[in-house]
Backbone bond lengths (Angstrom), bond angles and torsions (degrees), N, CA, C in turn:
res aa  C-N    CA-C-N  psi(-1)  N-CA   C-N-CA  omega(-1)  CA-C   N-CA-C  phi
1 M - - - 1.456 - - 1.470 111.39 -
2 V 1.342 121.06 -70.93 1.421 123.09 178.60 1.482 113.89 -133.41
3 K 1.285 118.25 164.35 1.474 121.19 175.86 1.548 108.69 -143.52
4 N 1.291 114.58 155.89 1.436 123.46 -175.63 1.522 110.88 -79.17
5 G 1.338 118.23 129.96 1.445 122.61 177.83 1.509 113.45 -82.88
6 H 1.373 118.40 -3.60 1.481 122.87 175.74 1.538 111.91 57.01
7 K 1.320 117.61 53.17 1.472 121.25 174.06 1.479 108.43 -124.05
8 A 1.332 117.06 175.86 1.487 122.72 -177.84 1.523 109.17 -53.62
9 I 1.344 116.66 -53.72 1.443 121.24 167.12 1.541 104.11 -98.42
10 P 1.334 117.52 107.89 1.492 117.62 -173.93 1.522 111.05 -56.77
11 E 1.287 115.19 125.98 1.453 122.34 176.63 1.547 107.72 -95.81
12 I 1.324 114.51 121.98 1.454 120.73 -171.16 1.540 106.78 -103.35
13 Q 1.290 116.27 117.38 1.483 122.94 -177.69 1.517 109.64 -91.66
14 Y 1.295 114.10 145.45 1.457 119.18 177.11 1.504 110.61 -77.44
15 V 1.351 114.04 126.98 1.472 119.34 173.72 1.531 107.80 -123.73
16 P 1.324 116.69 120.56 1.477 119.89 -178.91 1.507 113.50 -55.75
17 P 1.340 116.68 144.12 1.486 119.30 176.66 1.532 109.49 -69.13
18 A 1.311 115.15 160.74 1.468 120.66 -177.03 1.528 110.68 -63.58
19 A 1.288 117.39 -23.58 1.468 120.58 -175.35 1.516 112.11 -70.81
20 G 1.291 120.04 -7.01 1.483 120.07 178.07 1.535 110.58 147.84
21 A 1.354 115.22 132.76 1.463 119.48 -177.93 1.510 107.75 -91.09
22 V 1.327 115.87 91.24 1.473 119.17 -178.33 1.524 111.24 -117.07
23 G 1.320 120.41 -1.74 1.419 121.61 176.16 1.544 114.81 90.76
24 V 1.302 116.93 3.33 1.440 121.43 179.97 1.506 108.84 -146.15
25 E 1.324 116.72 146.11 1.490 120.98 176.37 1.522 108.91 -138.23
26 V 1.313 118.01 140.25 1.433 124.35 -178.52 1.548 104.65 -123.96
27 M 1.327 118.10 123.54 1.449 120.89 179.32 1.507 113.52 -145.89
28 P 1.333 120.07 151.54 1.434 119.23 171.85 1.510 113.20 -75.02
29 I 1.298 117.50 156.56 1.486 121.16 179.47 1.548 108.67 -57.39
30 A 1.318 118.62 -35.40 1.440 120.95 -179.99 1.516 110.34 -58.99
31 E 1.324 120.29 -35.24 1.461 123.29 -177.86 1.549 107.33 -70.98
32 L 1.315 119.23 -39.89 1.429 119.77 175.18 1.488 113.68 -61.61
33 R 1.341 113.33 -39.68 1.474 118.50 177.62 1.543 110.97 -65.10
34 R 1.309 117.44 -38.92 1.457 122.39 176.83 1.515 110.48 -60.12
35 R 1.304 116.67 -48.29 1.472 121.55 -178.76 1.540 111.54 -65.47
36 M 1.320 113.30 -34.38 1.445 117.56 -179.90 1.520 110.49 -68.47
37 H 1.325 115.18 -40.05 1.495 120.40 178.66 1.553 107.66 -67.12
38 H 1.292 118.28 -40.77 1.465 121.77 -179.76 1.522 113.36 -60.06
39 H 1.313 115.29 -38.94 1.454 120.09 -178.11 1.564 113.73 -90.47
40 G 1.353 113.36 1.84 1.483 117.51 -176.05 1.533 112.44 -71.08
41 G 1.287 117.85 -28.01 1.449 120.44 -178.70 1.511 111.34 89.88
42 A 1.314 115.41 167.02 1.483 121.26 -172.08 1.529 108.39 -68.64
43 D 1.340 119.64 -29.62 1.442 121.17 -176.33 1.545 111.98 -83.63
44 G 1.338 115.77 1.56 1.472 118.56 178.56 1.474 113.86 84.77
45 A 1.324 122.32 -1.55 1.419 122.34 179.63 1.492 108.42 -71.26
46 Q 1.391 114.83 143.92 1.440 120.78 -177.04 1.510 109.85 -100.87
47 D 1.320 119.28 145.50 1.411 122.45 176.06 1.511 108.49 -84.07
48 A 1.354 118.24 -173.02 1.472 119.88 -174.67 1.521 113.06 -65.83
49 E 1.300 114.70 -18.09 1.509 117.98 179.24 1.541 110.24 -79.16
50 G 1.299 116.54 -12.55 1.433 120.99 -173.45 1.520 111.81 -75.30
51 A 1.325 113.78 164.67 1.485 119.81 179.02 1.456 113.85 -59.91
52 G 1.354 120.61 -29.69 1.434 123.50 -175.65 1.479 115.98 -84.81
53 G 1.329 118.34 -9.44 1.458 120.39 -173.27 1.493 112.16 -108.05
54 A 1.346 114.58 140.35 1.445 119.92 172.54 1.509 109.43 -83.44
55 Q 1.321 119.26 151.59 1.404 122.40 -173.58 1.592 111.37 -157.76
56 R 1.318 118.39 160.68 1.442 123.67 179.55 1.507 107.69 -125.17
57 P 1.339 119.40 91.01 1.466 122.09 179.98 1.572 111.17 -68.04
58 D 1.350 114.19 148.86 1.479 116.52 173.59 1.505 110.79 -99.61
59 F 1.317 118.08 19.90 1.447 123.48 177.44 1.563 109.54 -133.28
60 H 1.293 115.24 171.50 1.527 121.36 176.73 1.496 108.68 -86.73
61 L 1.348 113.44 145.95 1.449 120.34 175.56 1.518 108.95 -133.74
62 L 1.334 114.86 122.72 1.456 121.85 179.93 1.498 106.07 -112.98
63 L 1.327 116.43 131.12 1.479 122.61 -171.53 1.518 110.15 -131.35
64 T 1.303 118.70 133.60 1.449 122.31 172.89 1.560 106.66 -142.24
65 V 1.308 115.40 149.91 1.470 123.34 -176.55 1.539 108.67 -111.70
66 E 1.330 116.82 140.30 1.437 121.18 174.91 1.491 111.93 -98.59
67 Q 1.313 117.50 -40.00 1.473 122.62 176.02 1.510 109.57 -139.47
68 G 1.323 115.54 146.57 1.463 119.61 177.75 1.511 114.17 90.08
69 L 1.343 114.62 -165.98 1.442 120.49 -178.34 1.548 108.51 -137.25
70 L 1.343 117.26 130.67 1.434 120.93 178.15 1.518 109.31 -125.23
71 W 1.327 114.09 123.23 1.465 118.43 176.20 1.512 109.40 -89.18
72 H 1.330 113.92 136.44 1.533 118.10 -178.88 1.522 107.01 -139.84
73 M 1.356 113.58 130.85 1.447 119.91 178.19 1.539 108.44 -94.13
74 V 1.313 116.73 129.92 1.469 121.63 173.53 1.552 107.59 -132.19
75 D 1.312 115.31 117.94 1.446 121.84 -178.64 1.529 113.33 48.28
76 F 1.313 114.20 47.19 1.505 124.40 171.51 1.548 113.94 73.43
77 A 1.381 114.84 12.11 1.444 119.70 170.55 1.482 109.48 -110.84
78 D 1.311 120.24 133.77 1.442 123.33 179.77 1.540 109.85 -94.88
79 Y 1.330 113.96 131.36 1.466 120.01 -176.65 1.496 108.73 -121.72
80 A 1.348 114.88 137.00 1.481 121.73 176.02 1.515 108.42 -95.01
81 V 1.352 117.11 113.98 1.423 121.68 -179.50 1.531 109.57 -99.52
82 T 1.301 117.91 119.12 1.444 123.19 -179.60 1.532 109.49 -122.76
83 D 1.330 114.13 -169.22 1.525 118.79 -176.64 1.537 109.53 -75.38
84 S 1.324 119.40 -1.80 1.469 119.08 175.91 1.501 113.26 -115.29
85 T 1.365 116.59 13.49 1.467 120.07 -177.13 1.505 111.35 -128.99
86 W 1.369 116.00 156.35 1.453 124.08 171.88 1.483 106.85 -129.16
87 L 1.349 115.08 142.20 1.464 119.78 -177.42 1.549 106.38 -125.18
88 W 1.350 116.05 138.53 1.447 122.19 -178.80 1.494 107.87 -125.65
89 V 1.324 118.43 119.56 1.483 126.35 172.22 1.512 108.95 -103.72
90 R 1.315 115.25 128.96 1.472 119.31 -177.26 1.532 111.75 -105.35
91 P 1.319 116.74 156.92 1.461 121.28 178.31 1.502 114.30 -46.47
92 G 1.318 116.19 132.98 1.474 120.34 179.60 1.476 115.30 88.61
93 Q 1.306 120.74 -15.35 1.458 121.07 177.17 1.512 109.67 -75.79
94 V 1.342 116.02 146.43 1.437 120.36 174.82 1.549 108.38 -84.84
95 Q 1.344 115.72 129.00 1.461 120.87 -179.47 1.516 110.82 -133.30
96 R 1.327 116.49 158.72 1.463 122.15 174.76 1.517 107.24 -149.99
97 F 1.354 115.43 127.98 1.442 120.10 176.64 1.499 113.01 -77.33
98 G 1.306 115.54 147.14 1.426 121.74 174.09 1.486 110.87 -88.08
99 D 1.286 120.77 -156.63 1.485 126.58 178.85 1.527 109.91 -69.35
100 L 1.336 116.34 102.87 1.497 120.87 -177.63 1.524 111.10 -69.33
101 S 1.301 120.79 -16.09 1.450 121.69 179.78 1.522 110.60 -79.01
102 A 1.326 118.30 -8.13 1.458 121.09 -175.53 1.484 115.09 -85.99
103 A 1.351 115.89 -5.62 1.493 118.81 -176.70 1.530 112.05 -152.77
104 T 1.274 116.25 159.73 1.451 123.55 171.04 1.549 107.61 -115.46
105 G 1.277 116.71 146.59 1.459 118.66 -178.50 1.505 111.82 174.17
106 T 1.297 116.44 -159.81 1.479 121.76 -172.53 1.498 110.58 -136.88
107 L 1.368 117.14 141.67 1.421 124.57 174.22 1.548 108.43 -116.64
108 V 1.324 114.89 136.76 1.456 120.72 171.37 1.534 109.36 -117.49
109 L 1.306 117.36 116.51 1.438 121.30 179.82 1.586 108.00 -107.52
110 F 1.296 119.38 135.75 1.441 121.04 178.53 1.473 112.56 -152.78
111 Q 1.302 115.88 151.07 1.441 123.91 -176.39 1.486 110.70 -79.14
112 P 1.318 119.07 151.18 1.481 121.77 -177.16 1.500 115.47 -59.60
113 D 1.340 116.08 -27.97 1.452 119.63 -175.88 1.548 111.95 -100.42
114 F 1.353 115.85 14.09 1.463 115.43 -177.97 1.549 112.50 -79.05
115 L 1.286 118.01 -34.07 1.488 119.47 179.06 1.527 111.57 -76.97
116 D 1.295 116.69 155.57 1.481 121.38 175.47 1.500 108.60 -69.65
117 P 1.330 119.27 152.51 1.444 123.27 -173.50 1.542 114.62 -57.10
118 A 1.336 115.57 -39.11 1.477 119.29 -178.85 1.522 110.83 -63.72
119 T 1.330 117.69 -46.24 1.458 121.01 176.81 1.504 112.45 -62.81
120 A 1.335 115.92 -43.94 1.440 120.93 179.05 1.520 112.01 -55.49
121 T 1.332 115.61 -40.45 1.460 121.03 178.08 1.543 109.36 -68.65
122 D 1.331 117.37 -44.62 1.457 119.30 -176.85 1.537 113.93 -63.14
123 V 1.347 114.21 -35.70 1.494 115.16 -179.02 1.492 113.17 -94.98
124 R 1.364 115.71 8.01 1.457 120.92 -179.93 1.528 112.56 56.74
125 L 1.297 115.07 47.45 1.458 121.46 -172.57 1.527 114.87 -56.99
126 D 1.356 115.69 -36.27 1.456 119.34 -173.67 1.510 113.15 -97.08
127 D 1.326 117.03 17.64 1.504 121.44 179.21 1.526 107.71 -80.95
128 P 1.333 118.19 110.71 1.485 119.92 179.96 1.519 113.55 -68.27
129 F 1.380 115.78 -15.53 1.418 118.88 179.89 1.564 109.62 -114.49
130 G 1.348 115.44 27.40 1.436 119.45 178.18 1.556 110.80 -63.58
131 R 1.323 114.13 161.68 1.418 120.16 -179.80 1.545 111.48 -60.41
132 T 1.337 115.01 140.19 1.471 121.61 -178.74 1.492 113.96 -96.14
133 L 1.339 116.76 -44.67 1.467 120.55 -170.69 1.530 110.45 -122.56
134 W 1.371 116.24 130.90 1.492 121.80 175.90 1.544 107.77 -115.58
135 Q 1.348 113.53 133.72 1.464 122.51 174.28 1.524 107.20 -98.37
136 I 1.331 120.56 113.75 1.429 123.61 -171.35 1.568 108.46 -103.93
137 T 1.307 115.94 131.77 1.458 120.49 178.62 1.551 109.72 -135.19
138 G 1.351 115.73 169.93 1.440 119.46 175.43 1.500 116.40 61.07
139 E 1.318 115.37 -147.28 1.436 121.35 -175.51 1.571 112.57 -70.19
140 D 1.310 115.23 -18.13 1.484 117.59 -178.85 1.536 111.31 -64.45
141 A 1.330 116.17 -31.57 1.508 117.92 -176.82 1.489 112.05 -62.71
142 P 1.326 120.81 -53.10 1.460 120.36 179.36 1.524 112.69 -66.15
143 A 1.326 119.73 -29.24 1.457 122.27 179.24 1.551 108.54 -68.58
144 L 1.275 117.47 -41.63 1.475 119.55 176.62 1.481 111.70 -66.82
145 R 1.323 117.37 -38.88 1.441 122.17 179.96 1.544 110.55 -62.57
146 R 1.314 116.07 -40.74 1.439 120.53 -179.96 1.525 110.91 -66.40
147 A 1.326 114.90 -39.71 1.487 119.98 178.65 1.529 109.18 -63.20
148 L 1.323 117.11 -42.27 1.454 121.86 -179.23 1.556 109.81 -68.47
149 D 1.285 117.37 -41.50 1.469 120.92 179.53 1.515 111.38 -62.85
150 H 1.323 115.34 -41.17 1.505 119.76 177.86 1.524 110.57 -64.08
151 L 1.349 117.47 -42.42 1.425 121.25 178.25 1.549 109.21 -63.54
152 A 1.287 119.40 -44.23 1.487 124.22 -179.18 1.552 109.29 -64.05
153 H 1.319 116.53 -40.54 1.449 120.18 179.21 1.518 112.47 -62.98
154 E 1.318 116.05 -46.77 1.464 119.42 -178.73 1.548 110.37 -70.87
155 Y 1.296 115.70 -31.50 1.500 120.20 175.83 1.525 108.90 -59.20
156 G 1.286 115.79 -39.85 1.488 121.03 -179.12 1.506 114.16 -76.22
157 T 1.323 118.11 -7.09 1.445 122.65 -178.24 1.543 105.76 -94.60
158 T 1.318 116.77 110.50 1.446 118.51 -171.28 1.584 111.25 -116.04
159 H 1.294 119.39 3.39 1.475 121.41 -171.40 1.520 112.08 -81.77
160 M 1.339 117.75 -15.80 1.472 121.22 -173.25 1.503 108.85 -85.87
161 P 1.347 117.43 163.49 1.486 120.60 178.55 1.517 110.52 -59.52
162 A 1.376 116.30 142.87 1.469 121.96 -176.44 1.516 114.31 -54.04
163 P 1.329 120.75 -45.50 1.483 120.84 177.50 1.464 112.83 -57.85
164 T 1.361 117.56 -43.05 1.430 122.50 -178.54 1.507 112.15 -62.87
165 R 1.379 112.50 -47.50 1.470 119.41 -179.78 1.515 110.98 -62.36
166 S 1.299 117.31 -41.39 1.489 122.60 179.31 1.522 110.37 -60.18
167 A 1.354 115.53 -43.74 1.459 120.57 -177.16 1.529 109.77 -66.07
168 I 1.350 117.13 -41.30 1.420 120.16 -179.74 1.520 111.91 -66.30
169 L 1.333 118.40 -42.02 1.460 121.61 177.57 1.524 111.61 -67.29
170 Q 1.319 117.31 -38.30 1.459 119.84 176.24 1.560 111.26 -57.50
171 R 1.306 115.26 -45.74 1.498 119.48 -177.40 1.510 111.07 -70.01
172 L 1.330 118.53 -38.74 1.420 121.94 179.21 1.526 112.85 -68.10
173 L 1.322 117.21 -36.93 1.429 122.01 175.27 1.522 110.59 -65.55
174 A 1.361 115.72 -39.96 1.442 121.38 175.88 1.517 112.52 -58.73
175 V 1.351 118.18 -44.03 1.434 123.15 176.95 1.515 109.34 -59.95
176 L 1.310 118.30 -47.12 1.490 121.50 -178.87 1.538 111.22 -59.64
177 L 1.320 117.27 -48.53 1.477 121.75 -175.48 1.535 110.21 -70.15
178 L 1.348 118.25 -39.36 1.437 120.97 178.00 1.529 110.96 -62.85
179 R 1.337 116.66 -41.63 1.455 120.25 178.49 1.556 110.15 -63.28
180 L 1.333 114.40 -44.44 1.472 118.05 -178.66 1.490 111.89 -65.24
181 T 1.292 119.29 -50.15 1.484 120.99 -174.21 1.555 111.36 -72.58
182 H 1.328 117.62 -24.08 1.470 121.02 -179.55 1.558 109.84 -73.21
183 L 1.309 117.57 -20.92 1.448 117.95 -176.26 1.532 112.76 -59.83
184 T 1.326 118.82 -37.52 1.430 120.08 -172.30 1.554 111.95 -123.62
185 A 1.333 116.35 -18.13 1.437 118.54 -177.98 1.533 110.15 -139.02
186 P 1.331 117.35 78.84 1.462 119.72 -178.61 1.545 110.94 -55.36
187 V 1.340 113.18 139.27 1.431 119.40 179.08 1.518 110.91 -64.00
188 G 1.332 115.98 141.58 1.439 119.12 175.92 1.523 117.47 89.14
189 T 1.311 116.45 7.96 1.423 117.47 -177.81 1.548 113.96 -79.81
190 L 1.335 116.88 -19.78 1.456 120.45 178.33 1.499 110.98 -86.22
191 P 1.311 118.88 139.95 1.484 120.94 172.40 1.534 108.52 -55.74
192 A 1.337 114.76 144.53 1.431 119.22 -176.92 1.566 114.25 -57.26
193 E 1.324 115.17 -37.44 1.453 115.74 -177.83 1.548 111.35 -68.49
194 H 1.328 116.69 -33.27 1.448 121.26 177.76 1.545 108.83 -67.30
195 T 1.349 116.80 -43.82 1.456 120.02 -178.51 1.491 112.03 -59.11
196 E 1.309 117.63 -51.62 1.448 121.12 179.84 1.520 113.19 -63.00
197 T 1.346 114.48 -43.17 1.476 118.99 -178.87 1.540 111.14 -63.02
198 F 1.351 115.47 -43.42 1.497 118.32 -179.60 1.488 110.99 -68.55
199 Q 1.320 118.69 -36.74 1.437 119.63 -178.58 1.544 111.05 -64.87
200 R 1.313 116.53 -38.03 1.472 120.81 175.88 1.522 111.42 -68.44
201 F 1.293 113.51 -42.33 1.504 119.39 -179.62 1.492 108.51 -63.33
202 R 1.352 119.29 -49.12 1.421 122.83 179.92 1.515 113.57 -56.95
203 A 1.339 115.62 -46.91 1.439 120.28 177.97 1.507 111.96 -59.69
204 A 1.349 117.21 -41.15 1.464 120.35 -178.87 1.535 110.39 -67.46
205 V 1.351 116.76 -39.12 1.408 119.37 178.77 1.507 111.74 -63.22
206 E 1.310 115.26 -41.35 1.473 119.60 -178.79 1.501 114.15 -61.33
207 T 1.311 115.91 -32.09 1.463 118.55 -178.74 1.525 113.49 -95.75
208 T 1.364 117.50 -11.78 1.448 119.28 -173.23 1.514 115.12 -125.86
209 F 1.330 118.03 -0.60 1.475 119.27 -170.81 1.517 111.53 -62.64
210 T 1.306 119.37 -25.60 1.493 118.87 177.13 1.547 113.97 -75.10
211 R 1.326 115.79 -9.77 1.454 119.97 -178.63 1.523 114.02 -117.01
212 A 1.335 117.18 -21.95 1.423 120.36 -176.18 1.519 111.83 -143.20
213 R 1.334 116.52 125.83 1.443 122.22 -178.87 1.569 111.88 -119.16
214 D 1.300 115.51 4.33 1.477 121.48 -176.18 1.499 110.10 -97.08
215 V 1.328 118.46 127.51 1.427 120.97 176.31 1.479 113.57 -57.52
216 G 1.299 118.25 -34.44 1.454 122.17 179.87 1.527 112.02 -59.16
217 H 1.324 116.88 -35.58 1.470 121.07 178.61 1.493 109.64 -61.09
218 Y 1.309 117.25 -48.99 1.457 121.86 -177.12 1.558 110.25 -68.17
219 A 1.285 116.93 -37.38 1.467 120.58 175.65 1.530 111.90 -59.09
220 R 1.309 116.69 -44.65 1.471 121.66 178.33 1.524 111.98 -66.17
221 V 1.273 117.27 -43.38 1.461 121.05 -175.76 1.543 109.70 -70.19
222 L 1.292 116.78 -38.78 1.447 120.79 -175.80 1.541 114.65 -90.98
223 G 1.343 114.22 -11.21 1.494 117.31 179.26 1.510 115.28 80.70
224 Y 1.334 118.20 26.98 1.447 121.13 177.60 1.531 108.01 -118.85
225 S 1.310 115.43 166.37 1.441 121.27 169.56 1.511 109.51 -80.92
226 T 1.341 116.44 156.55 1.492 117.32 177.33 1.514 111.25 -64.27
227 R 1.292 115.67 -31.40 1.519 118.33 177.31 1.537 109.98 -63.50
228 T 1.338 117.33 -41.79 1.454 118.84 179.08 1.504 113.67 -63.80
229 L 1.349 116.98 -40.78 1.430 119.49 175.59 1.514 114.21 -63.53
230 T 1.338 115.63 -36.95 1.435 119.56 179.97 1.541 110.41 -69.58
231 R 1.339 118.02 -37.97 1.441 119.90 178.04 1.509 110.25 -66.02
232 A 1.332 116.95 -41.74 1.445 121.64 -178.79 1.502 111.02 -64.97
233 A 1.297 118.02 -42.18 1.490 121.44 178.63 1.477 110.48 -67.00
234 L 1.341 119.26 -39.63 1.421 121.55 178.52 1.529 112.50 -64.65
235 A 1.316 116.87 -37.89 1.468 122.35 -178.66 1.526 109.70 -71.48
236 A 1.309 118.26 -38.51 1.462 120.27 -173.67 1.515 113.69 -93.53
237 A 1.347 117.11 -36.29 1.455 118.99 -172.71 1.494 114.01 -115.95
238 G 1.346 118.22 -10.98 1.423 122.97 178.51 1.480 114.20 82.79
239 V 1.364 119.90 6.12 1.399 123.98 175.70 1.507 109.80 -136.63
240 G 1.353 118.12 158.83 1.436 121.51 179.86 1.505 113.08 -68.36
241 A 1.314 117.63 171.15 1.445 122.11 -176.10 1.561 111.86 -63.50
242 K 1.323 115.71 -43.11 1.441 119.95 179.01 1.519 112.88 -63.49
243 E 1.361 116.57 -43.49 1.432 121.47 177.25 1.525 110.96 -62.91
244 F 1.349 116.26 -38.00 1.443 118.79 178.34 1.535 112.85 -61.94
245 I 1.319 114.42 -44.87 1.475 120.21 178.20 1.541 109.03 -60.70
246 D 1.332 115.63 -50.06 1.502 119.65 -177.64 1.557 112.85 -60.12
247 R 1.348 115.17 -37.97 1.465 117.69 178.47 1.521 110.95 -63.82
248 R 1.335 114.58 -37.04 1.505 115.88 -179.89 1.504 110.36 -67.68
249 V 1.303 117.74 -40.96 1.464 121.32 -179.67 1.540 110.59 -64.11
250 V 1.319 114.97 -45.54 1.480 120.29 -177.72 1.541 109.27 -66.54
251 L 1.331 118.06 -39.38 1.446 119.58 178.49 1.486 111.84 -60.60
252 E 1.339 119.18 -42.56 1.425 122.91 179.92 1.518 110.72 -67.88
253 A 1.350 116.27 -36.74 1.435 118.55 177.83 1.530 110.01 -64.53
254 K 1.294 117.78 -41.54 1.477 120.44 177.86 1.520 111.20 -60.57
255 R 1.326 115.28 -44.53 1.470 119.32 179.72 1.479 111.75 -60.05
256 L 1.295 118.78 -45.35 1.470 123.06 179.13 1.505 112.94 -67.81
257 L 1.321 117.17 -38.32 1.469 121.42 -177.59 1.556 110.14 -72.37
258 A 1.320 117.91 -39.16 1.422 121.29 -172.74 1.544 111.49 -80.22
259 H 1.337 116.99 -30.23 1.463 116.34 -167.41 1.529 111.58 -128.30
260 G 1.332 116.56 8.25 1.470 121.14 177.04 1.480 111.78 -121.35
261 D 1.330 116.41 172.20 1.445 120.19 -176.91 1.555 114.02 -111.82
262 E 1.325 116.41 6.60 1.413 120.87 -177.34 1.568 111.04 -68.00
263 P 1.306 118.08 142.82 1.485 120.55 173.19 1.504 111.25 -60.07
264 V 1.298 119.26 155.63 1.480 122.76 179.61 1.515 110.76 -57.31
265 A 1.294 117.33 -37.89 1.441 120.29 -176.86 1.561 109.99 -65.52
266 S 1.304 117.20 -40.68 1.500 121.26 179.58 1.509 110.25 -67.05
267 I 1.340 117.31 -38.91 1.478 120.30 176.67 1.541 110.26 -62.13
268 G 1.306 115.21 -42.42 1.421 118.62 177.50 1.496 113.78 -57.04
269 V 1.350 116.19 -46.24 1.444 122.02 176.82 1.532 112.28 -60.21
270 R 1.315 117.45 -43.26 1.425 121.36 177.10 1.503 113.99 -58.71
271 L 1.387 114.81 -30.81 1.447 120.82 -178.60 1.559 112.76 -93.70
272 G 1.335 114.38 6.94 1.463 117.25 176.67 1.468 116.87 96.97
273 F 1.371 117.40 10.66 1.471 120.36 -179.52 1.499 107.08 -104.71
274 L 1.305 118.34 112.37 1.451 119.59 178.58 1.530 112.85 -81.34
275 D 1.301 115.84 -17.83 1.475 122.35 179.58 1.563 106.43 -110.48
276 T 1.313 115.58 119.80 1.461 120.64 -178.30 1.584 110.36 -58.41
277 S 1.319 114.98 -42.15 1.433 118.19 -176.72 1.544 110.65 -62.47
278 N 1.290 118.17 -33.80 1.506 119.98 177.14 1.517 110.61 -67.98
279 F 1.362 116.19 -39.43 1.466 118.36 177.74 1.526 109.73 -63.91
280 V 1.317 116.66 -45.55 1.455 118.84 -177.80 1.520 112.02 -61.41
281 K 1.377 114.57 -42.46 1.452 118.59 178.24 1.570 113.34 -63.56
282 Y 1.318 112.26 -40.60 1.476 118.40 177.58 1.524 111.21 -62.33
283 F 1.319 116.48 -42.65 1.465 120.46 179.25 1.505 112.03 -65.90
284 I 1.342 116.46 -44.66 1.453 119.00 -178.99 1.532 110.75 -63.42
285 Q 1.327 117.69 -42.49 1.442 119.43 179.86 1.520 115.32 -58.88
286 R 1.351 116.36 -29.90 1.452 120.98 -176.41 1.494 116.36 -104.75
287 T 1.364 117.03 -6.83 1.437 118.84 177.83 1.516 112.46 -128.03
288 G 1.343 117.75 -16.09 1.452 122.28 179.76 1.522 112.80 79.07
289 T 1.335 116.40 13.54 1.490 119.28 178.93 1.507 106.58 -149.12
290 T 1.373 115.48 164.78 1.447 119.98 179.03 1.570 110.52 -84.28
291 P 1.272 118.14 158.83 1.500 119.97 176.77 1.516 111.62 -57.21
292 A 1.312 116.97 -41.58 1.509 119.78 -179.77 1.536 110.57 -64.10
293 T 1.336 116.35 -43.20 1.470 117.04 178.90 1.532 112.03 -65.66
294 F 1.306 116.46 -41.46 1.467 120.57 176.67 1.499 109.16 -58.34
295 R 1.317 118.68 -47.58 1.499 121.01 179.54 1.492 112.53 -60.05
296 S 1.350 118.06 -38.64 1.437 120.65 -176.27 1.551 111.40 -63.99
297 R 1.339 116.87 -28.90 1.466 121.43 -178.73 1.526 110.33 -67.13
298 Y 1.313 117.61 -30.96 1.459 123.34 -176.74 1.494 111.76 -105.40
299 R 1.341 118.91 -13.10 1.439 121.07 179.94 1.518 110.53 -132.55
300 P 1.347 115.77 58.43 1.471 120.13 -171.99 1.519 113.68 -61.21
301 A 1.377 115.96 -24.08 1.458 118.52 -175.89 1.513 113.05 -85.50
302 R 1.324 116.83 -6.52 1.434 121.38 -176.83 1.532 111.26 -118.91
303 A 1.272 119.01 148.12 1.420 121.08 178.65 1.500 109.66 -78.01
304 A 1.370 116.52 131.68 1.453 120.60 -179.13 1.534 107.51 -72.06
305 R 1.311 113.94 135.55 1.498 117.46 -176.72 1.507 109.64 -109.47
């Protein structure tokens, strides 16, 4: 299934199961718990796949619970997953499982390139700030459950040719994700110009946020006015362009502080702050706490540096 990338924030790479390399895997929570225990070692220590370890997967993880309650941390927010909720972790996000013995349910793991391009666009597959938790009510709940059950059933069918099986699983996963994302954000609600503008802006921020935090920089590079970028960000993400950039910077700062060993000053430099005091001030203004205090909450056994 997955393996540890052995980095400060462990990067978990997708490894296809032995039953067939199709780019998707469906398993019960109990199976993940079994694998976690198997890799824990004789001394009971858990690897990065375990409930106690934070990790950054390079694949998508969709989780739903049938019975019980499972707490799951995604980018420093704790989510309660119950029988009426679905949780989606995207590549690069920091996640941590809670007590897997507290619930029964299903996980769907899939690679970013498994879906067809049209579906990937419709469900906003590459959105690093896409919605994490869905609360499902009414007739949508059994419809989603049927879609998941169909996907799980076909995943367990291994006698057919690999290309045929892969095509079936790709389409069934598309049905599941389209149903899920359509519940709260119907496809096509954004004006076309905002969609394209935001996609370009988001991609530019993702590759440049450690070097540029000014909306004007992105406006010049992309050929838009700052007002256009702000409108596009508001329409797509619900926040202005400047806030979108700042959230990305702060998120990366939190990831590095909580799960890395670098001094605060070094993290500031990595994020484009040559003066440590400026980084600390920036972090306090946007989180209400200092980098050292934030780190101590997630690294209580180590001295914040």
